[in-house]
N, C-alpha and C positions, 0 to 999 in steps of 0.2 A: 503552586508546585512548579519548580524549574524543569526545563527540558534539557536533555543531554544534547551535546553538539550534533549527534547523528539525528536525533528527533527534530532539532531545529532545521537542519538541512533538508530532511525528508518533508517536513511541513512546508518549507518554502517551495520545494519542487512540486509537491502536490497542489498547493495553492496556485502556482503558476500554470500547471497543466489544467486545472479546473477553469481558470480564467480563459485560457486558449480555447478549450472545448466549448465554453459558454459563448464565446464570440464567434467561433467558426461554425458552430452548428452541426459539423460533421467531422468525422475522423476516418481515415482509410483503414486503420489497423483494427478497429472494433467499433461496435455501436457506441456512439457518444453518450447516450443515456446510461448504458452499462458501465462505461468507464467513469462517468461522473459519480455513479453510485459507489463504485469501488474507492474512489478518491474521498468521498464524504465519509465512508466507513473507516478509512485509514486515518483521516483527521480526527474522527471520534476516538479511535484507539489511542492516538497520541494524547489527546486531552484527558482520557481516562487512565493513562499510565499503563496501557496494555499493548503498546506498539512494540513490534518485534517479537511477540510471543505467538507461537504456533497455535492455531485454533483447534487442531486435532490432539496434539500430545502435550502442549503446554511448555515445551522447551523453547530456547531461543532460536530465532529464525536464522541469524547469522548476518554479518555485515555485508558480505558480497551479494547475497540474495536481496537484501534491503536496498543496496545501491542500485542494483539492476532493476528492481521493481519495488518502489517505495510503498506500494499498496499490497505487498505480499502478505498472505495470511497463513502460509504453511512453511514449515522448515524443509530442508532438503530431503530428509527421509520420508516425510509424509507426502511431499510433492512427488517423489518417485513412486510412492505407493498409489497415489491418486492420479498421477499422469498429467495433471494440469494445475494451474494456479487459480484459485477461486477468491472471491472477495469476502 
């Protein structure tokens, strides 16, 4: 199954971030283990063809949200409802 250009870019960014976190052992923005878990989940969604689909409502998440957070799991509407981004 071929990846879209957006999925290819997201996959590269996620893999790079995973490598950085693995080497650094810590991240000031959030718990490294938590972020690694989010990255692994996003990579799985890419492989399964579910990347960019909201976990809550099933609609598309949107390119801008995915660019800002390649591990996003909620669309803008659901994100506003829930008030935070989960993995």
